[in-house]
Residue, then its C-alpha position, 0 to 999 in steps of 0.5 A: x500500500x502507499x504511504x498515508x501522505x500520498x494524496x487520496x483525492x481522486x486523481x484522473x492520472x492515467x497510465x499506459x499499461x500493457x494489457x497482459x495482466x488482464x489476459x493472465x487474470x482471465x486465464x487464471x479464472x478459467x483454470x480455477x473454474x474448471x478445477x473447481x468443477x472437477x475437484x469440488x470440496x474447498x476449492x469449489x467454495x473458494x471459486x464460488x466466492x468469486x460470484x459476488x465480485x467477478x461479474x462487476x469486475x467484468x463490467x468495469x473492465x469492459x467499460x474502461x475498454x469501451x472508452x476507445x473500443x466500439x466493440x467493448x462499448x457494445x459488450x459493456x451494454x450487453x453485459x450490463x443488461x445481463x447483470x441487471x436482469x440476472x439480479x432482478x431474476x434472483x431477487x424475484x426468485x428469493x421473493x418467491x421462496x419467501x412467499x411459499x406457504x409450504x416451503x418443504x414441498x413433499x414429493x408429488x406436490x407443487x409449491x403453493x404461495x401463501x395468501x396474497x403471495x401472488x399479488x406481492x410477487x407481482x408487485x416485486x416484478x412490476x417494481x423491478x421493471x420500474x427500478x430498471x427503468x429509473x436506472x436507465x435514465x442515467x443514459x440520458x445526457x441531460x439527466x447526467x448533467x443535472x446529477x453532476x451538479x450534486x455528484x462528483x460525476x463526469x456526465x460525458x464519461x462512459x465509465x461514469x455513465x455505466x457506474x451510475x446506471x448499474x448502481x441506481x438500478x441495483x440499489x432499487x432492485x434490492x429495495x423492491x422485495x422489502x417494499x413489496x413483501x413488507x419484510x426482508x425476503x431472506x429473513x423470511x426464508x430463514x424463518x420458514x426453513x427454521x420452522x421446517x427444520x431445513x438446513x439452508x447452509x447445506x451442512x456447511x459448518x460455522x468454521x466453513x462459513x467463516x472461511x467463506x467470508x475470508x474467501x470473499x475478501x480475497x476476491x474483493x481486494x483484487x476485484x476492487x483494484x481491477x474495478x478502478x481501471x488497473x491494467x486498462x487505464x491505471x497502473x497499480x500505484x494509481x489504482x491504489x490512490x484512486x481507491x484511497x487504499x493507503x498505509x494509515x498513520x498511527x493517528x489515523x488508526x487510533x482515530x478509526x478505533x475511537x470513532x468505532x467505539x463512539x459509533x457503537x454507542x450512537x448506533x445502539x442508542x439510535x436503534x433503541x429510539x427507532x425501535x420505540x418509534x416503530x413499536x408505537x406506530x405498529x410498524x414491522x421490525x427486523x426479526x432478531x431471532x431469524x437474523x441471529x440464525x443468519x449470523x450464528x456462525x460468527x458469534x465467537x471471538x474468532x468470528x468477531x475478528x473474521x467478520x470485522x476484517x472481511x466486512x470492514x475491509x471488503x465493504x469499504x473497498x467496494x463502496x467507499x473505495x470504488x463507488x464514493x469518489x464517482x457517485x458521492x457519499x449519498x448515492x454510494x451509501x444508499x447502495x451500501x444499505x440496499x445490500x442489507x435490505x434482504x436481511x434487515x427491515x427499515x428500522x435497522x436500515x435507518x441505523x445502517x444509513x447513519x453508520x454508512x454516512x459516517x463512514x463516508x465522511x471518514x473516507x472523504x476526510x481521510x482515506x478508505x483504509x481509515x474508514x475500513x478500520x472504523x467499520x471493522x472495529x465497529x462490527x467486531x465490537x458489536x459481535x463481541x458484545x453479543x457473544x458476551x451478552x452485554x445488556x442493551x448492546x446484545x439485544 
């Protein structure tokens, strides 16, 4: 990483870089997928972890190539359509699973939606189309010029256009199931599976789940570097500067830790107030028991460390490192909380929104490494408080 004194404001410095790293990366990926299909086991788990990042890296690389290559511009638009459509279909499928009245279907029986499930599923489908339509508005030059008054966006940049359309569409697609169903779809699936005695993890142990988190981070770090144009428009040094991924000073480390402690206290108090308001209004809240099942694999000191490192560094690189410098704090933070909309209800998302804004300001004032320290320590403390069953904090 670079020294903390290296400027981390987003630079437009570009380098003429040979394209062989991209070819080598593609070749390695192809070999890995073939090996994973043949060998299976832990190798398969490592390769599967790439699914969360590789499709977006492909989009970014094609977009950068599309600046000068017409064929790449066409492929970028095609891949963007495939990516958004696939995401929408996945969200619809998850919603369908959440709405099943008989999740554990017996042989010879057809799955049946719960009462009103058909209307809700239709709502997800229609909402998804609307989300894609709103995202597509980013292709209109006038819309981009208007947004550039509020966002650090170059309205004439093809790369920025693709980033804007993709992020807006995917953000809205994440929120659609929560709006249509009135609760996070994944948590409902978890609750249904728990009632039916079904193991959603396919027998994967807690340690295996922790390893999966580490595998995801190992893919995220190089993915973030490639996503900002490494080997296409920037060399490694310029890519790290663009990400704000630097070596922090001791002062920044201490600031990150201190802010994490303050953030835990503020978020907990805010969560308590928000929950009381939600209770008074009779609004549904996040199902705590179902969520605890989702995160049960991390409820240990080791799990707290792994979750802190993987979520803190991985999410900060992707959101605050890659997206925020081009889409601003607000839009990137909306994308950040939308990624949690499958497992949290609105009361918890409101708290996450405040946490995300804080991390965005930290990133802007310092660097992504410092915001990652804050995020990681914050998650570590929350998990440890739950493990130690500290009153109020572990509720």
